[in-house]
C-alpha positions in Angstrom: -12.2 12.9 18.8 -13.1 14.5 15.4 -10.5 12.3 13.7 -11.9 9.2 15.4 -15.5 10.1 14.3 -14.2 10.8 10.7 -12.4 7.4 10.5 -15.4 5.5 11.9 -18.3 7.3 10.0 -16.9 9.0 6.9 -13.8 7.1 5.9 -15.6 3.7 5.1 -17.9 5.6 2.8 -14.9 7.3 1.1 -13.5 3.8 0.5 -16.8 2.7 -1.2 -16.8 5.9 -3.3 -13.2 5.5 -4.3 -13.7 1.9 -5.2 -16.7 2.8 -7.4 -14.8 5.5 -9.1 -11.8 3.4 -9.9 -14.0 0.5 -11.1 -16.0 2.6 -13.5 -12.9 4.4 -14.6 -11.1 1.1 -15.3 -14.0 -0.2 -17.3 -14.9 2.9 -19.3 -11.5 4.8 -19.3 -13.4 8.0 -18.7 -13.3 10.0 -15.5 -16.6 11.8 -16.2 -18.4 8.5 -16.6 -16.6 7.3 -13.4 -18.1 10.2 -11.5 -21.5 9.3 -12.9 -20.9 5.7 -11.9 -20.1 6.7 -8.3 -23.4 8.6 -8.2 -25.2 5.5 -9.5 -23.4 3.2 -7.1 -24.2 5.4 -4.1 -27.9 5.8 -5.2 -28.3 2.0 -5.5 -26.5 1.4 -2.2 -28.7 4.0 -0.4 -32.0 2.8 -2.1 -33.0 0.5 0.7 -32.3 3.2 3.2 -34.4 5.7 1.2 -37.2 3.2 1.1 -37.1 3.0 4.9 -36.9 6.8 5.1 -39.9 7.1 2.8 -41.8 4.6 5.0 -41.0 6.6 8.2 -41.9 9.9 6.4 -45.2 8.5 5.3 -46.0 7.4 8.8 -45.2 10.9 10.0 -47.4 12.4 7.3 -50.3 10.1 8.1 -49.9 10.7 11.8 -49.9 14.5 11.3 -52.9 14.2 9.1 -54.7 12.2 11.7 -53.8 14.5 14.6 -54.0 17.9 12.8 -57.8 18.5 13.4 -57.4 17.9 17.1 -54.3 20.0 17.4 -56.0 22.9 15.6 -59.0 22.8 17.9 -56.8 22.8 21.0 -54.8 25.8 19.7 -57.9 27.7 18.8 -59.4 27.3 22.3 -56.5 27.3 24.7 -53.4 29.5 25.1 -50.1 29.5 27.1 -49.4 26.8 29.6 -52.9 25.5 29.4 -52.5 24.8 25.7 -49.1 23.1 26.3 -50.5 20.8 29.0 -53.6 19.8 26.9 -51.4 19.3 23.8 -49.1 17.1 25.8 -52.0 15.0 27.1 -53.4 14.8 23.5 -50.0 13.5 22.2 -49.8 10.9 25.0 -53.3 9.6 24.3 -52.3 9.1 20.6 -48.9 7.6 21.5 -47.1 10.5 19.8 -44.2 12.8 20.7 -43.2 16.0 18.8 -39.7 14.6 18.5 -41.1 12.0 16.2 -41.4 14.7 13.6 -37.7 14.2 13.1 -38.5 11.1 11.2 -39.5 13.3 8.2 -35.9 14.5 8.1 -34.4 11.0 7.9 -34.1 11.1 4.1 -31.9 14.2 4.4 -29.8 12.8 7.3 -28.9 9.8 5.1 -27.4 12.1 2.5 -25.2 14.0 4.9 -22.4 11.4 5.5 -22.4 10.4 1.9 -22.2 14.0 0.8 -19.3 14.6 3.3 -17.5 11.5 1.9 -18.1 12.5 -1.7 -16.9 16.1 -1.0 -13.8 14.8 0.7 -12.9 12.5 -2.1 -14.0 14.3 -5.3 -12.9 17.8 -4.4 -9.3 16.6 -3.9 -9.0 14.1 -6.7 -5.9 14.7 -8.8 -7.1 12.8 -11.8 -10.0 15.2 -12.3 -7.8 18.3 -12.5 -7.5 19.4 -16.1 -9.8 16.6 -17.3 -12.5 17.7 -19.7 -15.9 15.9 -20.0 -18.7 17.0 -22.3 -19.0 20.8 -21.9 -16.9 20.8 -18.7 -13.4 22.0 -19.6 -11.8 21.1 -16.2 -13.6 18.7 -13.8 -11.2 19.8 -11.1 -12.3 23.4 -11.2 -15.6 25.4 -11.6 -17.3 24.7 -14.9 -17.4 28.5 -15.8 -19.4 27.7 -18.9 -19.7 31.3 -20.0 -19.1 34.8 -18.7 -21.2 37.9 -18.3 -19.3 41.1 -18.0 -16.2 39.3 -16.7 -18.3 37.3 -14.2 -18.1 33.5 -14.8 -21.4 31.7 -14.7 -21.3 28.1 -13.5 -24.1 26.3 -15.4 -23.8 22.9 -13.7 -24.9 24.0 -10.2 -27.8 25.8 -11.7 -28.8 22.7 -13.7 -28.4 20.6 -10.5 -30.7 22.9 -8.6 -33.4 22.9 -11.3 -33.3 19.1 -11.5 -33.6 19.0 -7.7 -36.6 21.3 -7.7 -38.3 19.2 -10.4 -37.6 16.0 -8.5 -39.0 17.7 -5.3 -42.1 18.9 -7.1 -42.9 15.4 -8.3 -42.1 13.9 -4.9 -44.1 16.4 -2.8 -47.2 16.4 -5.0 -50.1 16.5 -2.6 -47.9 17.3 0.4 -48.3 20.2 2.8 -46.7 23.5 2.0 -44.2 23.1 4.9 -43.0 19.8 3.4 -42.6 21.4 0.0 -40.8 24.4 1.2 -38.2 22.2 3.1 -37.4 20.5 -0.2 -37.0 23.7 -2.2 -35.0 25.4 0.6 -32.5 22.4 0.7 -32.2 22.7 -3.1 -31.2 26.4 -2.7 -28.8 25.6 0.1 -27.0 23.0 -2.0 -26.8 25.6 -4.8 -25.0 28.0 -2.4 -22.7 25.3 -1.0 -21.7 23.8 -4.4 -21.8 26.8 -6.7 -18.0 27.4 -6.5 -17.1 23.7 -6.0 -15.1 21.7 -8.6 -17.3 20.5 -11.5 -16.6 16.9 -10.8 -18.2 17.2 -7.3 -21.1 19.1 -8.8 -21.6 16.5 -11.5 -21.8 13.8 -8.8 -24.5 15.7 -6.9 -26.3 16.6 -10.1 -26.5 12.9 -11.1 -27.7 12.1 -7.5 -30.6 14.5 -8.2 -31.2 12.9 -11.6 -31.4 9.5 -10.1 -33.6 10.9 -7.4 -35.9 12.3 -10.1 -36.0 8.9 -11.8 -36.8 7.3 -8.5 -39.6 9.7 -7.9 -41.0 9.1 -11.4 -40.9 5.3 -10.8 -43.0 5.8 -7.6 -45.7 7.3 -9.7 -46.0 4.5 -12.3 -47.7 1.1 -12.1 -45.5 -1.9 -11.2 -42.3 0.2 -10.6 -40.4 -2.8 -9.4 -41.0 -4.7 -12.7 -40.1 -1.7 -14.8 -37.0 -1.1 -12.8 -35.9 -4.7 -13.2 -36.3 -4.6 -17.0 -34.2 -1.4 -17.1 -31.6 -2.8 -14.8 -31.4 -6.1 -16.8 -30.9 -4.1 -20.0 -28.1 -2.1 -18.4 -26.4 -5.3 -17.2 -26.6 -7.0 -20.6 -25.2 -3.8 -22.1 -22.3 -3.8 -19.7 -21.6 -7.5 -20.4 -21.5 -6.7 -24.1 -19.2 -3.8 -23.6 -16.9 -5.8 -21.3 -16.6 -8.8 -23.7 -16.5 -7.0 -27.1 -15.2 -3.5 -26.5 -13.0 -3.6 -23.4 -9.5 -4.9 -23.8 -8.5 -5.7 -20.2 -7.4 -9.1 -18.9 -9.9 -11.7 -19.9 -10.2 -13.4 -16.5 -11.0 -10.0 -14.9 -13.6 -9.2 -17.6 -15.2 -12.6 -17.0 -15.3 -12.0 -13.2 -16.8 -8.5 -13.7 -19.5 -9.7 -16.1 -20.3 -12.7 -13.9 -20.7 -10.5 -10.8 -22.8 -8.0 -12.7 -25.0 -10.8 -14.2 -25.5 -12.4 -10.9 -27.1 -9.2 -9.7 -30.1 -10.1 -11.9 -30.8 -13.0 -9.5 -31.2 -10.6 -6.5 -35.1 -10.6 -6.7 -35.1 -14.4 -6.7 -32.6 -14.5 -3.9 -34.8 -12.1 -1.9 -37.7 -14.5 -2.3 -35.6 -17.4 -1.2 -34.4 -15.6 1.8 -38.0 -14.6 2.6 -38.8 -18.3 2.5 -35.9 -19.1 4.8 -37.1 -16.4 7.2 -40.5 -18.2 7.4 -38.9 -21.6 7.9 -35.3 -22.2 8.8 -34.6 -18.8 10.2 -38.0 -18.3 11.9 -36.4 -18.8 15.4 -34.3 -15.7 14.8 -37.3 -13.6 13.6 -39.1 -14.4 16.8 -36.1 -14.1 19.2 -34.8 -10.5 19.4 -32.1 -11.3 21.8 -30.7 -14.3 19.9 -30.5 -12.6 16.5 -28.9 -9.5 18.0 -26.4 -11.6 19.9 -25.3 -13.4 16.7 -25.2 -10.2 14.7 -23.2 -8.2 17.2 -20.6 -10.9 18.1 -20.1 -11.6 14.3 -19.7 -7.9 13.7 -17.1 -7.5 16.4 -15.3 -10.7 15.2 -15.2 -9.4 11.6 -13.9 -6.0 12.9 -11.1 -7.7 14.9 -10.3 -10.1 12.0 -9.9 -7.3 9.3 -8.7 -4.5 11.6 -6.4 -6.2 14.1 -5.6 -9.8 13.5 -4.4 -9.7 9.9 -2.7 -6.2 10.1 -0.9 -7.4 13.3 0.4 -10.4 11.5 2.0 -8.1 8.9 3.4 -5.5 11.3 4.4 -8.1 13.8 6.7 -9.8 11.3 8.9 -6.7 11.3 7.9 -4.0 13.7 11.0 -1.9 13.0 9.9 -1.4 9.4 6.7 0.2 10.6 8.2 2.3 13.4 8.3 6.1 13.3 6.6 6.4 10.0 5.7 10.1 9.4 6.3 10.8 13.0 3.7 8.3 14.3 6.2 6.4 16.6 4.9 3.0 17.6 3.5 0.7 14.8 0.6 0.1 17.1 -0.8 3.4 15.7 -1.6 1.6 12.4 -3.2 -1.3 14.2 -5.4 1.2 16.1 -6.3 3.0 12.8 -7.2 -0.1 10.9 -9.3 -1.4 13.8 -11.4 1.8 14.0 -11.8 1.7 10.3 -13.2 -1.8 10.4 -15.2 -0.9 13.6 -16.8 1.8 11.5 -17.6 -0.6 8.6 -18.7 -3.7 10.4 -20.0 -2.4 13.7 -21.1 1.2 13.4 -22.6 1.2 9.8 -23.8 -2.4 10.0 -25.6 -1.6 13.3 -27.1 1.5 11.9 -28.6 -0.4 9.0 -29.5 -3.4 11.3 -31.7 -1.2 13.6 -33.4 0.6 10.7 -35.2 -2.6 9.5 -37.8 -4.9 10.9 -37.2 -8.3 12.6 -37.2 -10.3 9.4 -34.4 -8.2 7.8 -32.5 -8.2 11.1 -32.6 -12.0 11.1 -31.1 -11.9 7.6 -28.3 -9.8 8.8 -27.8 -12.1 11.8 -27.1 -14.9 9.3 -25.1 -13.0 6.7 -22.5 -11.7 9.3 -21.4 -15.1 10.6 -21.4 -16.5 7.0 -19.0 -13.6 6.1 -16.9 -14.4 9.2 -16.6 -18.1 8.5 -15.7 -17.6 4.9 -13.1 -15.0 5.8 -11.5 -17.3 8.3 -11.4 -20.2 5.9 -9.9 -18.1 3.1 -7.4 -16.4 5.3 -6.0 -19.3 7.3 -6.7 -22.5 5.3 -6.0 -20.9 1.9 -3.5 -18.2 2.9 -1.4 -18.6 -0.2 2.3 -17.7 -0.8 2.6 -14.5 -2.7 6.1 -13.5 -1.8 7.6 -10.6 0.1 5.4 -7.6 1.2 6.7 -4.1 1.1 6.0 -1.5 3.8 3.1 -0.2 1.7 1.6 -3.7 1.6 2.5 -4.5 -2.0 4.2 -7.7 -3.2 7.7 -7.7 -4.6 6.5 -9.6 -7.7 3.2 -9.8 -9.6 1.0 -12.4 -7.9 0.2 -15.6 -9.8 -3.4 -16.9 -10.1 -4.1 -20.0 -8.0 -4.2 -23.4 -9.7 -7.6 -24.7 -10.8 -7.7 -27.5 -8.3 -7.0 -25.1 -5.5 -9.8 -22.8 -6.6 -12.3 -25.7 -6.7 -11.2 -26.9 -3.2 -11.4 -23.4 -1.9 -15.0 -23.1 -3.3 -16.0 -26.4 -1.7 -14.7 -25.2 1.7 -16.5 -21.9 1.3 -19.8 -23.7 0.6 -19.2 -25.7 3.8 -18.5 -22.6 5.8 -21.7 -21.0 4.4 -23.8 -24.0 5.4 -22.7 -24.0 9.0 -24.9 -21.2 10.3 -27.9 -22.4 8.3 -27.6 -26.0 9.6 -27.2 -24.8 13.2 -30.2 -22.6 12.9 -32.2 -25.2 11.1 -31.8 -27.5 14.1 -32.4 -24.7 16.5 -28.8 -24.6 17.8 -28.6 -20.8 18.2 -26.7 -21.3 21.4 -24.1 -23.5 19.7 -23.7 -20.9 17.0 -23.3 -18.2 19.6 -20.7 -20.4 21.4 -18.7 -20.9 18.2 -18.7 -17.2 17.5 -17.7 -16.4 21.1 -14.7 -18.9 20.8 -13.7 -17.2 17.5 -13.9 -13.8 19.1 -11.9 -14.8 22.2 -9.3 -16.5 19.9 -9.0 -13.4 17.8 -8.6 -11.2 20.9 -5.9 -13.5 22.3 -4.0 -13.7 19.0 -4.2 -9.9 18.7 -3.0 -9.4 22.2 0.0 -11.6 21.6 0.8 -9.7 18.4 0.4 -6.3 20.0 2.8 -7.3 22.8 5.3 -8.5 20.1 5.0 -5.3 18.2 5.4 -3.1 21.3 8.4 -5.2 22.4 9.9 -4.8 18.9 9.3 -1.1 19.0 10.9 -0.8 22.4 13.9 -2.7 21.2 14.0 -0.4 18.2 14.1 2.7 20.4 16.8 1.2 22.6 19.1 0.0 19.8 18.7 2.2 16.8 16.2 5.0 17.2 18.8 7.4 18.8 21.2 6.6 16.0 18.7 7.7 13.3 17.1 10.5 15.2 16.0 13.2 12.8 18.2 16.4 12.7 17.4 20.0 11.7 20.8 20.9 10.4 23.6 19.0 8.5 27.0 18.5 10.2 29.7 16.7 8.2 30.1 13.0 9.2 32.5 11.7 6.6 35.9 13.2 7.3 38.1 12.7 4.2 41.9 13.1 4.2 43.8 15.4 1.9 47.2 14.2 3.2 46.8 10.5 3.3 45.0 7.8 1.3 41.2 7.3 1.2 39.6 4.0 0.4 35.8 4.0 -0.2 33.7 0.8 -0.5 30.2 2.1 -1.4 27.6 -0.6 -1.5 24.5 0.4 -3.6 21.9 -2.1 -2.7 20.6 -4.0 -5.8 22.4 -1.7 -8.2 22.1 -3.0 -11.8 25.4 -3.7 -13.6 23.6 -4.1 -17.0 22.3 -0.5 -16.8 25.6 1.3 -16.3 26.7 1.4 -20.0 23.3 2.5 -21.3 23.1 5.1 -18.6 26.5 6.5 -19.5 25.5 6.6 -23.2 22.3 8.4 -22.3 24.1 10.9 -20.1 27.5 11.3 -21.7 28.6 13.9 -19.1 29.0 10.9 -16.7 32.1 9.8 -18.7 34.0 12.9 -17.6 32.8 12.8 -14.0 33.7 9.1 -13.5 37.2 9.7 -14.8 39.5 6.6 -14.3 36.7 4.1 -13.5 36.6 0.5 -14.7 33.3 -1.4 -14.9 33.8 -5.1 -14.2 30.9 -6.2 -16.3 31.2 -10.0 -15.9 30.5 -9.9 -12.2 28.4 -12.4 -10.2 26.8 -12.2 -6.7 26.1 -15.0 -4.4 22.4 -14.5 -4.0 19.5 -12.3 -5.1 19.1 -11.0 -1.5 21.2 -8.8 0.8 21.3 -11.3 3.7 23.3 -13.9 1.7 24.7 -11.5 -0.9 26.3 -8.8 1.3 28.6 -10.9 3.6 31.0 -12.0 0.8 31.1 -8.4 -0.5 32.3 -7.1 2.9 34.3 -10.1 4.1 35.4 -11.9 1.0 35.3 -15.6 0.0 35.2 -16.8 3.6 31.7 -15.5 3.9 30.0 -16.9 0.9 26.9 -18.9 1.8 28.6 -22.3 1.5 31.5 -21.2 3.7 29.2 -19.7 6.3 27.2 -22.9 6.5 30.4 -24.9 7.1 30.8 -23.1 10.4 27.7 -24.9 11.9 28.4 -24.2 15.5 28.4 -20.4 15.2 25.4 -18.1 15.0 24.6 -16.5 11.7 24.3 -13.1 13.3 27.9 -13.3 14.6 29.2 -14.4 11.2 27.3 -11.5 9.6 28.9 -9.0 12.0 32.3 -10.5 11.4 31.9 -10.0 7.6 30.8 -6.4 8.0 33.8 -5.5 10.1 36.4 -7.5 8.2 37.7 -4.6 6.1 37.5 -1.8 8.7 39.4 -4.1 11.1 42.0 -5.0 8.5 42.6 -1.4 7.7 42.8 -0.2 11.3 44.6 -3.2 12.8 47.0 -4.1 9.9 47.6 -0.6 8.5 47.8 2.9 9.7 44.1 3.8 8.9 41.1 5.0 10.8 37.7 3.9 9.6 34.1 5.3 9.3 31.3 3.0 8.4 27.6 3.7 7.9 24.4 1.8 7.5 26.1 -1.6 7.3 23.5 -4.1 5.9 21.8 -6.2 8.6 24.3 -5.2 11.3 23.4 -7.4 14.3 20.6 -8.7 12.1 18.6 -5.6 12.6 16.5 -4.1 9.8 17.8 -0.7 10.7 21.5 -1.5 11.2 22.6 -1.7 14.8 25.9 0.1 14.4 26.9 -0.6 18.1 28.8 -3.6 16.6 31.6 -1.0 16.0 31.7 0.1 19.7 34.5 -2.3 20.8 36.9 -0.9 18.2 38.4 2.4 19.0 39.5 3.3 15.5 36.2 2.3 13.8 33.3 4.9 14.0 29.9 3.5 13.0 26.7 5.4 12.5 23.5 5.4 10.4 22.9 8.1 7.9 19.8 6.7 6.1 16.5 7.9 7.7 18.3 10.6 9.6 17.7 13.4 7.2 14.3 12.5 5.8 12.3 15.3 7.6 15.0 17.9 6.8 15.0 17.0 3.1 11.2 17.1 3.0 11.2 20.5 4.7 13.7 21.8 2.2 11.9 20.3 -0.8 8.2 20.8 0.0 7.3 20.8 -3.7 8.7 17.4 -4.3 6.9 15.2 -1.8 3.3 15.1 -0.7 3.2 15.0 3.2 2.2 11.9 5.1 1.9 9.8 1.9 3.4 6.7 3.4 1.2 6.6 6.5 -1.9 7.5 4.5 -1.3 4.6 2.0 -0.4 2.2 4.8 -3.6 3.0 6.8 -5.7 2.3 3.7 -3.8 -0.8 2.4 -3.8 -2.7 5.6 -7.5 -3.1 5.6 -7.5 -3.9 1.8 -4.9 -6.6 2.5 -7.3 -8.1 5.1 -10.0 -8.1 2.4 -7.5 -9.8 0.0 -7.0 -12.6 2.5 -10.7 -12.9 3.2 -11.9 -13.4 -0.4 -11.8 -16.6 -2.5 -8.6 -17.5 -4.3 -10.1 -16.7 -7.8 -10.8 -13.1 -6.7 -7.6 -12.2 -5.0 -5.7 -10.8 -8.0 -8.7 -8.6 -8.7 -8.7 -7.2 -5.1 -4.9 -6.7 -5.3 -5.3 -4.8 -8.6 -1.5 -5.0 -9.4 -0.6 -3.4 -6.1 -3.0 -0.4 -6.5 -5.6 -1.8 -4.1 -8.3 0.1 -6.1 -6.7 3.4 -5.1 -7.4 6.5 -7.2 -3.9 7.7 -6.3 -1.3 6.7 -8.9 1.5 7.1 -6.4 1.6 3.6 -4.9 5.3 3.4 -4.3 6.8 4.2 -0.8 8.2 7.6 -1.6 9.1 8.3 2.0 11.1 5.1 2.3 12.8 6.2 -0.8 13.5 9.6 0.7 15.0 7.8 3.7 17.7 6.6 1.4 17.8 9.3 -1.2 18.3 12.1 1.4 21.4 10.4 2.7 22.7 10.3 -0.9 21.6 13.8 -1.9 23.4 15.3 1.1 26.7 13.5 0.5 28.6 16.7 -0.4 27.3 18.4 2.8 28.0 15.3 4.9 31.6 15.3 3.7 34.5 17.5 4.9 38.3 17.3 4.5 39.5 17.5 8.0 40.9 14.0 8.5 44.6 13.4 9.1 46.4 10.3 7.8 44.7 7.5 6.0 40.9 6.8 6.0 38.8 3.8 5.2 35.0 4.2 4.5 32.3 1.6 4.1 29.0 3.3 3.1 25.7 1.6 2.3 22.9 3.3 0.4 19.6 1.8 -0.8 18.5 4.4 -3.4 19.1 1.9 -6.1 16.9 -0.7 -4.4 13.7 1.2 -5.1 11.5 1.2 -8.1 10.5 4.7 -7.4 9.8 6.9 -10.5 11.8 10.1 -10.6 11.6 13.3 -12.6 14.0 13.5 -15.6 16.4 14.9 -16.5 17.9 15.4 -13.0 16.2 12.3 -11.6 14.8 13.8 -8.4 11.6 13.0 -6.5 8.5 14.9 -7.7 4.8 14.8 -6.6 3.7 14.5 -10.2 6.1 12.9 -12.6 6.1 14.5 -16.1 7.2 12.4 -19.0 10.5 14.0 -20.1 12.0 10.7 -21.4 14.8 11.1 -24.0 16.4 7.7 -23.7 15.1 4.1 -23.7 17.1 3.3 -20.5 14.7 5.5 -18.6 11.9 3.0 -19.4 13.8 0.1 -17.8 12.4 -1.3 -14.6 13.9 0.5 -11.5 16.2 2.5 -13.8 15.4 5.8 -12.1 17.1 4.9 -8.9 20.2 3.7 -10.7 20.4 7.0 -12.7 19.8 9.1 -9.6 22.6 7.2 -7.7 25.1 7.7 -10.5 24.1 11.4 -10.8 24.2 12.2 -7.1 27.4 10.4 -6.5 28.7 12.2 -9.6 28.0 15.4 -7.7 30.0 14.1 -4.7 32.9 13.0 -7.0 33.0 16.5 -8.4 33.2 17.8 -4.8 36.1 15.5 -4.1 37.8 16.8 -7.2 37.3 20.4 -6.2 39.0 19.7 -2.9 41.9 17.8 -4.4 40.8 14.5 -2.8 40.0 12.5 -6.0 43.5 11.2 -7.0 44.4 10.1 -3.5 41.1 8.1 -3.3 40.3 4.5 -4.3 36.6 4.3 -4.9 34.7 1.0 -5.2 31.0 1.1 -6.1 29.5 -2.4 -5.7 26.2 -4.1 -5.2 25.1 -7.1 -3.1 23.0 -8.4 -6.0 21.3 -7.4 -9.2 17.7 -6.3 -9.8 16.6 -9.2 -11.8 14.8 -7.3 -14.6 13.8 -8.6 -18.0 15.7 -5.6 -19.5 18.9 -6.6 -17.7 18.4 -10.1 -19.0 17.9 -9.0 -22.5 20.9 -6.6 -22.5 23.5 -9.2 -21.4 22.3 -12.8 -21.1 22.0 -15.5 -23.7 18.4 -16.2 -24.6 18.6 -19.8 -23.3 17.1 -21.6 -20.4 18.7 -20.9 -17.0 18.2 -22.9 -13.9 14.5 -23.4 -13.1 13.5 -20.6 -15.4 15.5 -18.3 -13.1 16.4 -14.8 -14.2 20.2 -14.7 -13.7 20.2 -10.9 -13.7 19.4 -11.3 -10.0 23.1 -12.3 -9.7 24.6 -9.5 -11.8 25.7 -6.8 -9.3 27.4 -3.5 -10.0 31.2 -3.5 -9.7 32.7 -0.1 -10.6 36.2 0.7 -9.5 38.6 3.7 -9.6 42.2 3.2 -8.3 44.5 5.9 -7.0 45.5 8.4 -9.7 43.6 6.5 -12.3 42.7 8.5 -15.4 40.8 8.0 -18.7 37.4 7.2 -20.1 35.3 4.4 -18.5 36.9 1.1 -19.2 34.8 -2.1 -19.4 36.6 -5.2 -18.1 35.1 -8.6 -19.0 37.2 -10.8 -16.6 35.1 -13.1 -14.5 34.6 -11.5 -11.1 32.4 -11.8 -8.0 31.5 -9.2 -5.4 33.6 -11.3 -3.0 36.7 -9.8 -4.7 36.0 -6.4 -3.2 38.2 -7.0 0.0 41.2 -8.0 -2.2 40.6 -4.9 -4.5 40.3 -2.6 -1.5 43.5 -3.7 0.2 45.6 -4.3 -3.0 48.9 -2.4 -2.8 48.1 -1.0 0.6 48.4 -3.9 3.0 50.8 -6.8 2.4 49.2 -10.2 3.0 46.0 -8.9 4.6 44.5 -11.4 6.9 41.0 -11.9 8.2 41.3 -10.7 11.8 39.0 -13.5 13.1 40.1 -16.6 11.2 43.7 -15.5 10.4 43.3 -16.6 6.8 44.9 -14.4 4.1 42.7 -12.5 1.7 44.2 -13.1 -1.7 43.5 -11.9 -5.2 42.3 -14.8 -7.3 43.3 -14.7 -11.0 40.2 -14.7 -13.3 41.3 -18.0 -14.9 41.2 -19.8 -11.6 38.0 -18.2 -10.3 34.7 -20.0 -9.6 31.7 -18.7 -7.9 31.1 -22.0 -6.0 28.0 -22.1 -3.8 25.7 -19.5 -5.5 22.3 -19.7 -3.8 19.1 -19.2 -5.8 16.8 -19.4 -2.8 15.6 -15.9 -1.8 16.0 -16.3 2.0 16.2 -12.5 2.5 15.0 -12.4 6.1 16.8 -13.9 9.2 13.6 -15.5 10.3 13.6 -17.6 7.1 16.9 -19.3 8.1 18.3 -21.3 10.9 20.1 -20.0 13.9 23.5 -21.1 12.7 23.1 -21.9 9.0 21.2 -20.6 5.9 18.3 -22.7 4.9 19.0 -23.7 1.3 17.2 -26.5 -0.6 19.6 -29.1 -2.0 18.9 -28.2 -5.6 19.4 -24.5 -5.1 23.2 -24.6 -5.0 25.0 -23.5 -8.2 28.5 -22.9 -9.4 29.3 -20.2 -12.0 32.6 -20.1 -13.9 34.2 -18.0 -16.7 31.2 -16.2 -18.0 28.1 -15.3 -16.1 26.1 -14.6 -19.2 26.3 -18.1 -20.7 23.8 -20.7 -19.3 26.2 -23.5 -19.9 28.5 -22.0 -17.2 25.8 -22.4 -14.6 26.3 -25.9 -13.1 24.1 -27.3 -10.4 25.8 -28.1 -7.1 29.0 -27.0 -5.3 32.1 -27.6 -7.5 
């Protein structure tokens, strides 16, 4: 219950405070100014509420002043029960109740939730720790300005209290003693509460008191509104000058910020216009309490469902498995529930609180604003949804989003204007019932759509539990899973998802100890993959040239999922059915077209053992490394980002990249990557020595998939391990390359495993193939290896440059670089070479042959990134005609990329 109340009441305010902090910090590049900016933003936001509170307090004071002579007469004459009865009668005659005295406390009540939100945010803000501002040495600790006899004196809380007392003295001039003593007592209470608090939090509250003091002074001068407007205008023009002539951020974002700030100057004129509308067009609402509340309430609920349920359920419903069992939360519906109560707090609870504080005219304004916001959000989200690429589990896009084209922005703005006009036109012609009907239809549609998505998500979760959950159930201890043979031969095919070929040599140069560890390996540098995604790029790797995209599409009557499973099991079946081997395979990519591989595809084959390792050891690794990962970071980010994504979809096209904020979503937390998803993969890699024993008899084949290299997660040098706070210990330029950390970590951790094989005399009798399904597609990879000429459609060919690193039995010597043209579809031939004579595909019966480099062509490369089964047909991959390419001889020369299938 407490968590529910926190999410509804406090968390929306934390979001506002965090946004204000990040905004001021991004503009002024100073955390101290950002804290002051937060205080200013909260003070401005609360100003209308303080005005209402002051109005109520004045009513209370006037009432007490009026009733006080009568009360004193009654108390002087009567005692006990008689006094109580006469006082009660006196109150009733004057339409007063003693509980109305609570109105005088409303100003304090307003501050409590904002104080709790600020305390929660600022007292735990990492960026304030160690940051100095003015005389404050560390904003994340007590200011301890000076010491007396070894006792540290915090000056800031004392200054805060003095300012509070001065502000109170000005405010309570002419008040009764009891009103004054309340103000001074609260000042002392806050001194006690905040004396030992971090200086950043105390600075925030001190500035609140400063702004309160300024507000109280304004109340005492003539024409305070005009003076305030002049001061405000000067501040806005000063901000505009700073943004345009001092700040060096993106120009379009600076223009947007300056425009929004300058438009605030029009608020008084807007208020006058709205006042005119309230007297004319909106007059029916000011006179009809039931109508205005109905429109307001239904719009609030509809906005709550839109931002908290509909949009988040679209995201999670697209792949429920990805959002299952995150940080122990089980069903993905937990995140839908959380986002819904967040938006309930923002659009229903807080909006209703504000709504009921004001008079009928202001309520009528709210009754128009809410449906306007709803209509604009629906138009932006569903008519101008946009195509921004693939979303990660933390609701960040795979690539930087592009700005919309000018004509799209103009069309979007016209549609927004139309959406804004709808409520006004309906009210102008006194069609309140029609407006209510439209809102009711929208609400019912949202509820229906949400229900459909919720059922889909729950069904997906149920299927997840049936097919894969048991296989990836967390464990508390490690038992060896990979049983390596000391007496026979071992063949390892290890697929490192998205491992970057171009990085291997720079990594070895940066960490020369790897040359000794990877003794006998050959890097096939001139290697191509068949797609930039796993779905099309992995089948040839596991099954050979019969499973390239063009060959799979030739088999038009068979399901893609069946052909995928065939490819994954081609090598283990060849080794177990055509040679004297047993096989162990783990985490085979898209097995049974399941995001978490459904390893039951191995069940029909007695000699093939299939299991998942990734995700199985995450909790254990975190427990054993509590200093390296902050708990619940994935679920915390996801709960926040889902609502921000709804805002992203609701705003006009021109503002979306500003809301997205390069994937940070205006978060003060610099850790925006999905560290727990990375640990899902990294833990399986890190535990490889513990997961390996040497108890097998005879010959063994292994196919192992690991996704550590797929992540862009930053890791701590020089060992490249996860860390809560990454310290810059860079000593090589390769560490600055995009996604390099995961590649370095994979080579280092597998290096530890190779050393373990050597220590147990199982290195020389092992053939080891490290291979990737595709490359990363980085600008660094392009610059390292590719000609600086135009490739197809401006495409980065590094996407098609996968790792291929091979060690044969008994191979020795320093890393060799082979420049023969290869593809990752050569892996089956490399794996079976010299072991199985004339190996044949167990399904088609076709022989798997080694193709000489001179005769080799990568015919049927696909540039389209159809990474998800849902983006393809049932039996064939969906590939535009112009996205087929053939590569020959040299991957790195643009002239060798020919359009079409050759």
